[in-house]
All heavy atoms as TSV, in Angstrom:
chain	resi	resn	atom	element	x	y	z
A	1	MET	N	N	36.864	1.701	53.776
A	1	MET	CA	C	35.868	1.215	52.856
A	1	MET	C	C	34.495	1.699	53.275
A	1	MET	O	O	34.163	1.740	54.443
A	1	MET	CB	C	35.850	-0.310	52.818
A	1	MET	CG	C	37.008	-0.903	52.065
A	1	MET	SD	S	36.741	-2.633	51.908
A	1	MET	CE	C	36.263	-2.721	50.275
A	2	THR	N	N	33.729	2.004	52.250
A	2	THR	CA	C	32.368	2.432	52.545
A	2	THR	C	C	31.434	1.241	52.408
A	2	THR	O	O	31.623	0.385	51.529
A	2	THR	CB	C	31.926	3.535	51.569
A	2	THR	OG1	O	31.991	3.009	50.272
A	2	THR	CG2	C	32.806	4.752	51.701
A	3	PRO	N	N	30.490	1.183	53.242
A	3	PRO	CA	C	29.556	0.059	53.125
A	3	PRO	C	C	28.756	0.183	51.832
A	3	PRO	O	O	28.426	1.264	51.373
A	3	PRO	CB	C	28.664	0.173	54.351
A	3	PRO	CG	C	28.804	1.582	54.806
A	3	PRO	CD	C	30.163	2.067	54.348
A	4	ALA	N	N	28.480	-0.956	51.216
A	4	ALA	CA	C	27.716	-0.965	49.959
A	4	ALA	C	C	26.311	-0.457	50.222
A	4	ALA	O	O	25.710	-0.750	51.259
A	4	ALA	CB	C	27.671	-2.368	49.380
A	5	ALA	N	N	25.842	0.310	49.261
A	5	ALA	CA	C	24.482	0.830	49.409
A	5	ALA	C	C	23.504	-0.326	49.325
A	5	ALA	O	O	23.573	-1.153	48.437
A	5	ALA	CB	C	24.203	1.853	48.323
A	6	GLN	N	N	22.639	-0.348	50.269
A	6	GLN	CA	C	21.654	-1.429	50.276
A	6	GLN	C	C	20.454	-1.020	49.435
A	6	GLN	O	O	19.942	0.078	49.580
A	6	GLN	CB	C	21.210	-1.734	51.698
A	6	GLN	CG	C	22.307	-2.333	52.537
A	6	GLN	CD	C	21.808	-2.646	53.932
A	6	GLN	OE1	O	20.714	-2.276	54.283
A	6	GLN	NE2	N	22.628	-3.329	54.711
A	7	THR	N	N	20.061	-1.916	48.583
A	7	THR	CA	C	18.860	-1.643	47.788
A	7	THR	C	C	17.654	-2.038	48.608
A	7	THR	O	O	17.671	-3.068	49.278
A	7	THR	CB	C	18.878	-2.438	46.469
A	7	THR	OG1	O	18.976	-3.817	46.787
A	7	THR	CG2	C	20.051	-2.028	45.604
A	8	PRO	N	N	16.650	-1.212	48.566
A	8	PRO	CA	C	15.455	-1.552	49.353
A	8	PRO	C	C	14.795	-2.804	48.783
A	8	PRO	O	O	14.750	-3.011	47.580
A	8	PRO	CB	C	14.559	-0.326	49.215
A	8	PRO	CG	C	15.043	0.364	47.995
A	8	PRO	CD	C	16.492	0.018	47.842
A	9	SER	N	N	14.329	-3.611	49.664
A	9	SER	CA	C	13.643	-4.834	49.196
A	9	SER	C	C	12.297	-4.441	48.596
A	9	SER	O	O	11.644	-3.510	49.054
A	9	SER	CB	C	13.441	-5.803	50.363
A	9	SER	OG	O	12.619	-5.192	51.340
A	10	PRO	N	N	11.908	-5.140	47.552
A	10	PRO	CA	C	10.628	-4.774	46.921
A	10	PRO	C	C	9.479	-4.989	47.892
A	10	PRO	O	O	9.419	-5.971	48.614
A	10	PRO	CB	C	10.532	-5.715	45.719
A	10	PRO	CG	C	11.489	-6.824	46.004
A	10	PRO	CD	C	12.532	-6.279	46.925
A	11	ALA	N	N	8.605	-4.028	47.889
A	11	ALA	CA	C	7.454	-4.107	48.781
A	11	ALA	C	C	6.507	-5.192	48.277
A	11	ALA	O	O	6.350	-5.407	47.080
A	11	ALA	CB	C	6.747	-2.761	48.835
A	12	LEU	N	N	5.932	-5.853	49.208
A	12	LEU	CA	C	4.960	-6.878	48.818
A	12	LEU	C	C	3.715	-6.189	48.287
A	12	LEU	O	O	3.132	-5.337	48.953
A	12	LEU	CB	C	4.609	-7.764	50.020
A	12	LEU	CG	C	5.759	-8.610	50.562
A	12	LEU	CD1	C	5.304	-9.347	51.803
A	12	LEU	CD2	C	6.227	-9.573	49.506
A	13	VAL	N	N	3.337	-6.555	47.090
A	13	VAL	CA	C	2.172	-5.947	46.466
A	13	VAL	C	C	0.972	-6.820	46.775
A	13	VAL	O	O	0.962	-8.008	46.463
A	13	VAL	CB	C	2.364	-5.827	44.937
A	13	VAL	CG1	C	1.121	-5.266	44.283
A	13	VAL	CG2	C	3.589	-4.988	44.640
A	14	ALA	N	N	0.020	-6.211	47.387
A	14	ALA	CA	C	-1.190	-6.960	47.707
A	14	ALA	C	C	-1.974	-7.194	46.431
A	14	ALA	O	O	-2.139	-6.277	45.623
A	14	ALA	CB	C	-2.034	-6.185	48.710
A	15	PRO	N	N	-2.409	-8.406	46.223
A	15	PRO	CA	C	-3.188	-8.654	45.001
A	15	PRO	C	C	-4.475	-7.857	45.027
A	15	PRO	O	O	-5.150	-7.762	46.048
A	15	PRO	CB	C	-3.470	-10.159	45.041
A	15	PRO	CG	C	-3.301	-10.549	46.469
A	15	PRO	CD	C	-2.334	-9.572	47.072
A	16	SER	N	N	-4.768	-7.258	43.892
A	16	SER	CA	C	-5.982	-6.455	43.825
A	16	SER	C	C	-7.183	-7.387	43.900
A	16	SER	O	O	-7.174	-8.492	43.358
A	16	SER	CB	C	-6.025	-5.657	42.526
A	16	SER	OG	O	-6.032	-6.546	41.434
A	17	PRO	N	N	-8.198	-6.935	44.585
A	17	PRO	CA	C	-9.376	-7.803	44.697
A	17	PRO	C	C	-9.982	-8.027	43.319
A	17	PRO	O	O	-10.146	-7.104	42.530
A	17	PRO	CB	C	-10.326	-7.020	45.607
A	17	PRO	CG	C	-9.856	-5.610	45.539
A	17	PRO	CD	C	-8.381	-5.667	45.239
A	18	SER	N	N	-10.257	-9.278	43.051
A	18	SER	CA	C	-10.796	-9.588	41.721
A	18	SER	C	C	-12.206	-9.045	41.606
A	18	SER	O	O	-12.970	-9.023	42.572
A	18	SER	CB	C	-10.790	-11.101	41.491
A	18	SER	OG	O	-11.619	-11.721	42.449
A	19	ARG	N	N	-12.513	-8.615	40.403
A	19	ARG	CA	C	-13.841	-8.062	40.165
A	19	ARG	C	C	-14.848	-9.199	40.142
A	19	ARG	O	O	-14.548	-10.288	39.662
A	19	ARG	CB	C	-13.855	-7.316	38.834
A	19	ARG	CG	C	-12.886	-6.138	38.844
A	19	ARG	CD	C	-12.600	-5.635	37.487
A	19	ARG	NE	N	-13.673	-4.791	37.001
A	19	ARG	CZ	C	-13.681	-4.229	35.801
A	19	ARG	NH1	N	-12.688	-4.436	34.980
A	19	ARG	NH2	N	-14.667	-3.477	35.415
A	20	PRO	N	N	-16.011	-8.952	40.612
A	20	PRO	CA	C	-17.009	-10.032	40.597
A	20	PRO	C	C	-17.377	-10.384	39.161
A	20	PRO	O	O	-17.484	-9.514	38.299
A	20	PRO	CB	C	-18.203	-9.449	41.353
A	20	PRO	CG	C	-18.011	-7.972	41.303
A	20	PRO	CD	C	-16.522	-7.741	41.220
A	21	ALA	N	N	-17.540	-11.649	38.929
A	21	ALA	CA	C	-17.880	-12.107	37.586
A	21	ALA	C	C	-19.301	-11.677	37.242
A	21	ALA	O	O	-20.181	-11.624	38.099
A	21	ALA	CB	C	-17.763	-13.623	37.511
A	22	VAL	N	N	-19.511	-11.358	35.989
A	22	VAL	CA	C	-20.835	-10.955	35.537
A	22	VAL	C	C	-21.689	-12.201	35.393
A	22	VAL	O	O	-21.297	-13.166	34.732
A	22	VAL	CB	C	-20.748	-10.203	34.192
A	22	VAL	CG1	C	-22.125	-9.883	33.666
A	22	VAL	CG2	C	-19.920	-8.956	34.359
A	23	GLN	N	N	-22.813	-12.173	36.021
A	23	GLN	CA	C	-23.722	-13.315	35.932
A	23	GLN	C	C	-24.622	-13.137	34.713
A	23	GLN	O	O	-25.350	-12.152	34.619
A	23	GLN	CB	C	-24.580	-13.413	37.204
A	23	GLN	CG	C	-23.778	-13.631	38.461
A	23	GLN	CD	C	-23.097	-14.987	38.476
A	23	GLN	OE1	O	-23.634	-15.960	37.953
A	23	GLN	NE2	N	-21.907	-15.042	39.038
A	24	LEU	N	N	-24.526	-14.063	33.790
A	24	LEU	CA	C	-25.312	-13.984	32.567
A	24	LEU	C	C	-26.434	-15.002	32.661
A	24	LEU	O	O	-26.233	-16.195	32.444
A	24	LEU	CB	C	-24.417	-14.260	31.357
A	24	LEU	CG	C	-24.985	-13.934	29.987
A	24	LEU	CD1	C	-25.276	-12.436	29.890
A	24	LEU	CD2	C	-24.018	-14.324	28.902
A	25	THR	N	N	-27.605	-14.510	32.978
A	25	THR	CA	C	-28.760	-15.401	33.092
A	25	THR	C	C	-29.344	-15.635	31.704
A	25	THR	O	O	-29.066	-14.869	30.768
A	25	THR	CB	C	-29.823	-14.767	34.006
A	25	THR	OG1	O	-30.282	-13.551	33.400
A	25	THR	CG2	C	-29.255	-14.469	35.386
A	26	PRO	N	N	-30.146	-16.655	31.543
A	26	PRO	CA	C	-30.763	-16.893	30.223
A	26	PRO	C	C	-31.603	-15.710	29.743
A	26	PRO	O	O	-31.623	-15.398	28.561
A	26	PRO	CB	C	-31.633	-18.126	30.461
A	26	PRO	CG	C	-30.978	-18.834	31.594
A	26	PRO	CD	C	-30.411	-17.753	32.473
A	27	GLY	N	N	-32.259	-15.039	30.661
A	27	GLY	CA	C	-33.046	-13.864	30.271
A	27	GLY	C	C	-32.169	-12.735	29.765
A	27	GLY	O	O	-32.499	-12.066	28.784
A	28	THR	N	N	-31.043	-12.523	30.432
A	28	THR	CA	C	-30.118	-11.483	30.003
A	28	THR	C	C	-29.511	-11.820	28.652
A	28	THR	O	O	-29.375	-10.944	27.784
A	28	THR	CB	C	-28.999	-11.309	31.049
A	28	THR	OG1	O	-29.594	-11.083	32.321
A	28	THR	CG2	C	-28.095	-10.163	30.700
A	29	ALA	N	N	-29.145	-13.082	28.470
A	29	ALA	CA	C	-28.582	-13.495	27.183
A	29	ALA	C	C	-29.597	-13.303	26.065
A	29	ALA	O	O	-29.254	-12.837	24.972
A	29	ALA	CB	C	-28.138	-14.955	27.257
A	30	LEU	N	N	-30.843	-13.651	26.342
A	30	LEU	CA	C	-31.897	-13.487	25.333
A	30	LEU	C	C	-32.108	-12.010	25.011
A	30	LEU	O	O	-32.288	-11.645	23.842
A	30	LEU	CB	C	-33.195	-14.116	25.843
A	30	LEU	CG	C	-34.336	-14.225	24.848
A	30	LEU	CD1	C	-33.923	-15.126	23.686
A	30	LEU	CD2	C	-35.573	-14.778	25.508
A	31	ALA	N	N	-32.033	-11.157	26.033
A	31	ALA	CA	C	-32.189	-9.723	25.796
A	31	ALA	C	C	-31.033	-9.179	24.971
A	31	ALA	O	O	-31.235	-8.344	24.078
A	31	ALA	CB	C	-32.284	-8.989	27.134
A	32	LEU	N	N	-29.813	-9.650	25.244
A	32	LEU	CA	C	-28.657	-9.198	24.460
A	32	LEU	C	C	-28.770	-9.639	23.010
A	32	LEU	O	O	-28.483	-8.867	22.090
A	32	LEU	CB	C	-27.367	-9.739	25.076
A	32	LEU	CG	C	-26.922	-9.073	26.378
A	32	LEU	CD1	C	-25.717	-9.805	26.952
A	32	LEU	CD2	C	-26.604	-7.623	26.154
A	33	VAL	N	N	-29.184	-10.877	22.799
A	33	VAL	CA	C	-29.336	-11.365	21.422
A	33	VAL	C	C	-30.436	-10.595	20.704
A	33	VAL	O	O	-30.286	-10.189	19.545
A	33	VAL	CB	C	-29.622	-12.884	21.430
A	33	VAL	CG1	C	-30.064	-13.361	20.056
A	33	VAL	CG2	C	-28.400	-13.653	21.890
A	34	GLY	N	N	-31.541	-10.351	21.387
A	34	GLY	CA	C	-32.638	-9.584	20.781
A	34	GLY	C	C	-32.230	-8.161	20.463
A	34	GLY	O	O	-32.554	-7.626	19.394
A	35	GLY	N	N	-31.485	-7.528	21.374
A	35	GLY	CA	C	-31.027	-6.164	21.128
A	35	GLY	C	C	-30.048	-6.095	19.974
A	35	GLY	O	O	-30.111	-5.192	19.145
A	36	GLY	N	N	-29.139	-7.060	19.907
A	36	GLY	CA	C	-28.187	-7.098	18.796
A	36	GLY	C	C	-28.879	-7.302	17.467
A	36	GLY	O	O	-28.535	-6.671	16.460
A	37	THR	N	N	-29.874	-8.184	17.462
A	37	THR	CA	C	-30.638	-8.431	16.229
A	37	THR	C	C	-31.375	-7.171	15.791
A	37	THR	O	O	-31.399	-6.841	14.599
A	37	THR	CB	C	-31.634	-9.581	16.452
A	37	THR	OG1	O	-30.909	-10.738	16.880
A	37	THR	CG2	C	-32.401	-9.902	15.203
A	38	ALA	N	N	-31.962	-6.467	16.755
A	38	ALA	CA	C	-32.681	-5.237	16.417
A	38	ALA	C	C	-31.735	-4.191	15.839
A	38	ALA	O	O	-32.070	-3.509	14.863
A	38	ALA	CB	C	-33.375	-4.693	17.663
A	39	VAL	N	N	-30.553	-4.068	16.414
A	39	VAL	CA	C	-29.578	-3.092	15.903
A	39	VAL	C	C	-29.170	-3.444	14.475
A	39	VAL	O	O	-29.098	-2.576	13.605
A	39	VAL	CB	C	-28.345	-3.028	16.831
A	39	VAL	CG1	C	-27.203	-2.283	16.173
A	39	VAL	CG2	C	-28.718	-2.378	18.149
A	40	VAL	N	N	-28.915	-4.730	14.225
A	40	VAL	CA	C	-28.516	-5.153	12.874
A	40	VAL	C	C	-29.640	-4.877	11.879
A	40	VAL	O	O	-29.389	-4.396	10.758
A	40	VAL	CB	C	-28.134	-6.650	12.875
A	40	VAL	CG1	C	-28.035	-7.197	11.466
A	40	VAL	CG2	C	-26.826	-6.852	13.622
A	41	LEU	N	N	-30.875	-5.139	12.268
A	41	LEU	CA	C	-32.004	-4.896	11.358
A	41	LEU	C	C	-32.191	-3.409	11.074
A	41	LEU	O	O	-32.448	-3.014	9.930
A	41	LEU	CB	C	-33.283	-5.494	11.943
A	41	LEU	CG	C	-33.347	-7.019	11.936
A	41	LEU	CD1	C	-34.619	-7.500	12.630
A	41	LEU	CD2	C	-33.275	-7.561	10.526
A	42	VAL	N	N	-32.048	-2.584	12.081
A	42	VAL	CA	C	-32.227	-1.141	11.885
A	42	VAL	C	C	-31.109	-0.585	10.998
A	42	VAL	O	O	-31.373	0.185	10.058
A	42	VAL	CB	C	-32.266	-0.412	13.249
A	42	VAL	CG1	C	-32.134	1.089	13.067
A	42	VAL	CG2	C	-33.548	-0.755	13.983
A	43	VAL	N	N	-29.875	-0.976	11.270
A	43	VAL	CA	C	-28.761	-0.494	10.438
A	43	VAL	C	C	-28.917	-0.979	9.006
A	43	VAL	O	O	-28.685	-0.232	8.050
A	43	VAL	CB	C	-27.407	-0.947	11.041
A	43	VAL	CG1	C	-26.267	-0.695	10.076
A	43	VAL	CG2	C	-27.160	-0.238	12.361
A	44	GLY	N	N	-29.342	-2.219	8.829
A	44	GLY	CA	C	-29.582	-2.740	7.479
A	44	GLY	C	C	-30.661	-1.969	6.755
A	44	GLY	O	O	-30.524	-1.654	5.565
A	45	ALA	N	N	-31.748	-1.658	7.458
A	45	ALA	CA	C	-32.837	-0.901	6.829
A	45	ALA	C	C	-32.373	0.498	6.430
A	45	ALA	O	O	-32.727	0.997	5.353
A	45	ALA	CB	C	-34.020	-0.816	7.791
A	46	VAL	N	N	-31.565	1.122	7.266
A	46	VAL	CA	C	-31.056	2.457	6.941
A	46	VAL	C	C	-30.151	2.400	5.705
A	46	VAL	O	O	-30.260	3.242	4.800
A	46	VAL	CB	C	-30.306	3.057	8.144
A	46	VAL	CG1	C	-29.513	4.284	7.748
A	46	VAL	CG2	C	-31.280	3.385	9.259
A	47	LEU	N	N	-29.276	1.396	5.653
A	47	LEU	CA	C	-28.372	1.292	4.503
A	47	LEU	C	C	-29.140	0.996	3.212
A	47	LEU	O	O	-28.828	1.552	2.157
A	47	LEU	CB	C	-27.330	0.208	4.763
A	47	LEU	CG	C	-26.308	0.535	5.853
A	47	LEU	CD1	C	-25.382	-0.651	6.076
A	47	LEU	CD2	C	-25.524	1.771	5.509
A	48	VAL	N	N	-30.140	0.136	3.286
A	48	VAL	CA	C	-30.936	-0.169	2.091
A	48	VAL	C	C	-31.704	1.060	1.636
A	48	VAL	O	O	-31.791	1.343	0.435
A	48	VAL	CB	C	-31.883	-1.359	2.374
A	48	VAL	CG1	C	-32.921	-1.502	1.284
A	48	VAL	CG2	C	-31.075	-2.646	2.500
A	49	SER	N	N	-32.244	1.832	2.566
A	49	SER	CA	C	-32.983	3.035	2.169
A	49	SER	C	C	-32.051	4.070	1.554
A	49	SER	O	O	-32.431	4.775	0.610
A	49	SER	CB	C	-33.723	3.625	3.371
A	49	SER	OG	O	-32.814	4.076	4.339
A	50	MET	N	N	-30.828	4.176	2.072
A	50	MET	CA	C	-29.869	5.098	1.457
A	50	MET	C	C	-29.499	4.653	0.044
A	50	MET	O	O	-29.392	5.475	-0.869
A	50	MET	CB	C	-28.610	5.201	2.322
A	50	MET	CG	C	-28.819	5.945	3.620
A	50	MET	SD	S	-27.406	5.870	4.730
A	50	MET	CE	C	-26.172	6.684	3.767
A	51	LEU	N	N	-29.326	3.353	-0.145
A	51	LEU	CA	C	-29.031	2.838	-1.481
A	51	LEU	C	C	-30.193	3.097	-2.435
A	51	LEU	O	O	-29.985	3.463	-3.600
A	51	LEU	CB	C	-28.728	1.345	-1.401
A	51	LEU	CG	C	-28.344	0.652	-2.698
A	51	LEU	CD1	C	-27.037	1.236	-3.242
A	51	LEU	CD2	C	-28.188	-0.843	-2.474
A	52	LEU	N	N	-31.398	2.940	-1.938
A	52	LEU	CA	C	-32.572	3.218	-2.765
A	52	LEU	C	C	-32.645	4.692	-3.135
A	52	LEU	O	O	-32.970	5.046	-4.277
A	52	LEU	CB	C	-33.845	2.787	-2.027
A	52	LEU	CG	C	-35.160	2.956	-2.766
A	52	LEU	CD1	C	-35.175	2.095	-4.029
A	52	LEU	CD2	C	-36.322	2.590	-1.865
A	53	ALA	N	N	-32.319	5.566	-2.198
A	53	ALA	CA	C	-32.330	7.007	-2.485
A	53	ALA	C	C	-31.295	7.360	-3.544
A	53	ALA	O	O	-31.565	8.164	-4.451
A	53	ALA	CB	C	-32.067	7.788	-1.202
A	54	VAL	N	N	-30.119	6.753	-3.461
A	54	VAL	CA	C	-29.089	7.005	-4.477
A	54	VAL	C	C	-29.552	6.503	-5.834
A	54	VAL	O	O	-29.347	7.173	-6.863
A	54	VAL	CB	C	-27.755	6.333	-4.054
A	54	VAL	CG1	C	-26.754	6.334	-5.200
A	54	VAL	CG2	C	-27.179	7.047	-2.845
A	55	THR	N	N	-30.192	5.347	-5.860
A	55	THR	CA	C	-30.680	4.792	-7.129
A	55	THR	C	C	-31.748	5.678	-7.753
A	55	THR	O	O	-31.715	5.947	-8.966
A	55	THR	CB	C	-31.249	3.377	-6.888
A	55	THR	OG1	O	-30.247	2.580	-6.267
A	55	THR	CG2	C	-31.694	2.732	-8.177
A	56	VAL	N	N	-32.673	6.138	-6.957
A	56	VAL	CA	C	-33.741	7.018	-7.475
A	56	VAL	C	C	-33.143	8.319	-7.983
A	56	VAL	O	O	-33.525	8.827	-9.052
A	56	VAL	CB	C	-34.795	7.267	-6.375
A	56	VAL	CG1	C	-35.746	8.390	-6.771
A	56	VAL	CG2	C	-35.566	5.991	-6.084
A	57	THR	N	N	-32.193	8.886	-7.253
A	57	THR	CA	C	-31.566	10.137	-7.684
A	57	THR	C	C	-30.805	9.944	-8.986
A	57	THR	O	O	-30.898	10.784	-9.906
A	57	THR	CB	C	-30.614	10.637	-6.583
A	57	THR	OG1	O	-31.351	10.795	-5.375
A	57	THR	CG2	C	-29.985	11.953	-6.975
A	58	ALA	N	N	-30.059	8.852	-9.096
A	58	ALA	CA	C	-29.311	8.595	-10.328
A	58	ALA	C	C	-30.245	8.403	-11.513
A	58	ALA	O	O	-29.968	8.877	-12.622
A	58	ALA	CB	C	-28.426	7.364	-10.138
A	59	THR	N	N	-31.366	7.728	-11.290
A	59	THR	CA	C	-32.341	7.538	-12.376
A	59	THR	C	C	-32.930	8.878	-12.806
A	59	THR	O	O	-33.083	9.137	-14.012
A	59	THR	CB	C	-33.451	6.581	-11.917
A	59	THR	OG1	O	-32.859	5.356	-11.482
A	59	THR	CG2	C	-34.437	6.297	-13.028
A	60	ALA	N	N	-33.255	9.724	-11.841
A	60	ALA	CA	C	-33.829	11.028	-12.174
A	60	ALA	C	C	-32.832	11.879	-12.952
A	60	ALA	O	O	-33.197	12.552	-13.925
A	60	ALA	CB	C	-34.262	11.747	-10.901
A	61	VAL	N	N	-31.576	11.844	-12.549
A	61	VAL	CA	C	-30.554	12.612	-13.264
A	61	VAL	C	C	-30.374	12.066	-14.673
A	61	VAL	O	O	-30.233	12.836	-15.643
A	61	VAL	CB	C	-29.220	12.589	-12.481
A	61	VAL	CG1	C	-28.079	13.142	-13.324
A	61	VAL	CG2	C	-29.356	13.382	-11.184
A	62	ALA	N	N	-30.415	10.758	-14.838
A	62	ALA	CA	C	-30.273	10.165	-16.168
A	62	ALA	C	C	-31.443	10.549	-17.069
A	62	ALA	O	O	-31.250	10.859	-18.255
A	62	ALA	CB	C	-30.166	8.650	-16.039
A	63	VAL	N	N	-32.646	10.544	-16.522
A	63	VAL	CA	C	-33.821	10.939	-17.319
A	63	VAL	C	C	-33.715	12.406	-17.720
A	63	VAL	O	O	-34.000	12.760	-18.877
A	63	VAL	CB	C	-35.122	10.662	-16.527
A	63	VAL	CG1	C	-36.317	11.324	-17.194
A	63	VAL	CG2	C	-35.343	9.168	-16.382
A	64	CYS	N	N	-33.286	13.251	-16.786
A	64	CYS	CA	C	-33.122	14.674	-17.120
A	64	CYS	C	C	-32.067	14.857	-18.206
A	64	CYS	O	O	-32.241	15.680	-19.120
A	64	CYS	CB	C	-32.720	15.469	-15.878
A	64	CYS	SG	S	-34.061	15.660	-14.691
A	65	ALA	N	N	-30.983	14.089	-18.130
A	65	ALA	CA	C	-29.941	14.202	-19.155
A	65	ALA	C	C	-30.457	13.783	-20.514
A	65	ALA	O	O	-30.158	14.428	-21.532
A	65	ALA	CB	C	-28.738	13.339	-18.754
A	66	VAL	N	N	-31.261	12.729	-20.573
A	66	VAL	CA	C	-31.824	12.270	-21.854
A	66	VAL	C	C	-32.774	13.311	-22.408
A	66	VAL	O	O	-32.768	13.606	-23.619
A	66	VAL	CB	C	-32.514	10.905	-21.679
A	66	VAL	CG1	C	-33.344	10.548	-22.903
A	66	VAL	CG2	C	-31.478	9.831	-21.394
A	67	VAL	N	N	-33.598	13.899	-21.558
A	67	VAL	CA	C	-34.557	14.912	-22.022
A	67	VAL	C	C	-33.819	16.144	-22.537
A	67	VAL	O	O	-34.138	16.677	-23.609
A	67	VAL	CB	C	-35.534	15.281	-20.886
A	67	VAL	CG1	C	-36.351	16.517	-21.239
A	67	VAL	CG2	C	-36.449	14.109	-20.578
A	68	VAL	N	N	-32.829	16.618	-21.814
A	68	VAL	CA	C	-32.077	17.800	-22.251
A	68	VAL	C	C	-31.342	17.508	-23.548
A	68	VAL	O	O	-31.317	18.345	-24.466
A	68	VAL	CB	C	-31.099	18.244	-21.140
A	68	VAL	CG1	C	-30.104	19.267	-21.649
A	68	VAL	CG2	C	-31.874	18.797	-19.945
A	69	ARG	N	N	-30.784	16.323	-23.659
A	69	ARG	CA	C	-30.078	15.958	-24.897
A	69	ARG	C	C	-31.028	15.923	-26.098
A	69	ARG	O	O	-30.713	16.400	-27.175
A	69	ARG	CB	C	-29.411	14.599	-24.713
A	69	ARG	CG	C	-28.629	14.158	-25.910
A	69	ARG	CD	C	-27.990	12.832	-25.634
A	69	ARG	NE	N	-27.358	12.321	-26.840
A	69	ARG	CZ	C	-26.828	11.131	-26.962
A	69	ARG	NH1	N	-26.862	10.297	-25.943
A	69	ARG	NH2	N	-26.274	10.748	-28.079
A	70	SER	N	N	-32.221	15.358	-25.879
A	70	SER	CA	C	-33.179	15.295	-27.001
A	70	SER	C	C	-33.676	16.696	-27.367
A	70	SER	O	O	-33.929	16.968	-28.541
A	70	SER	CB	C	-34.347	14.387	-26.633
A	70	SER	OG	O	-35.139	14.970	-25.619
A	71	LEU	N	N	-33.812	17.577	-26.394
A	71	LEU	CA	C	-34.236	18.947	-26.693
A	71	LEU	C	C	-33.156	19.706	-27.457
A	71	LEU	O	O	-33.456	20.501	-28.352
A	71	LEU	CB	C	-34.575	19.699	-25.407
A	71	LEU	CG	C	-35.864	19.279	-24.696
A	71	LEU	CD1	C	-36.022	20.035	-23.377
A	71	LEU	CD2	C	-37.066	19.538	-25.585
A	72	LEU	N	N	-31.893	19.457	-27.124
A	72	LEU	CA	C	-30.811	20.163	-27.795
A	72	LEU	C	C	-30.553	19.620	-29.201
A	72	LEU	O	O	-30.140	20.378	-30.080
A	72	LEU	CB	C	-29.521	20.062	-26.952
A	72	LEU	CG	C	-29.543	20.842	-25.631
A	72	LEU	CD1	C	-28.258	20.608	-24.861
A	72	LEU	CD2	C	-29.757	22.333	-25.895
A	73	THR	N	N	-30.793	18.364	-29.446
A	73	THR	CA	C	-30.514	17.794	-30.759
A	73	THR	C	C	-31.634	18.123	-31.753
A	73	THR	O	O	-31.413	18.055	-32.957
A	73	THR	CB	C	-30.347	16.262	-30.673
A	73	THR	OG1	O	-31.492	15.695	-30.060
A	73	THR	CG2	C	-29.112	15.920	-29.880
A	74	ARG	N	N	-32.786	18.486	-31.268
A	74	ARG	CA	C	-33.879	18.826	-32.198
A	74	ARG	C	C	-33.661	20.174	-32.843
A	74	ARG	O	O	-34.214	20.466	-33.891
A	74	ARG	CB	C	-35.224	18.847	-31.436
A	74	ARG	CG	C	-35.723	17.474	-31.117
A	74	ARG	CD	C	-37.112	17.546	-30.524
A	74	ARG	NE	N	-37.568	16.214	-30.144
A	74	ARG	CZ	C	-38.702	15.978	-29.547
A	74	ARG	NH1	N	-39.486	16.966	-29.239
A	74	ARG	NH2	N	-39.041	14.753	-29.245
A	75	ARG	N	N	-32.894	21.009	-32.255
A	75	ARG	CA	C	-32.717	22.353	-32.813
A	75	ARG	C	C	-31.671	22.382	-33.866
A	75	ARG	O	O	-30.731	21.866	-34.078
A	75	ARG	CB	C	-32.371	23.334	-31.712
A	75	ARG	CG	C	-33.543	23.498	-30.784
A	75	ARG	CD	C	-33.234	24.565	-29.752
A	75	ARG	NE	N	-34.430	24.687	-28.912
A	75	ARG	CZ	C	-34.577	25.602	-28.031
A	75	ARG	NH1	N	-33.634	26.482	-27.818
A	75	ARG	NH2	N	-35.661	25.672	-27.315
């Protein structure tokens, strides 16, 4: 008889050192809230300006279409 193959015992895994917790001071929290608010305001302003640009362009195209139509119907 052959001796049974012995399975190696699992190696003890050392627990990884825990990462230090992030200290959130009131000043840091206030800075994060202020920065987030500024980002939201800037993105909102950009989106509103893009919407305004689309509106102005659509109005200009509509006016041009009305003018061209009136010029063509007079002939």
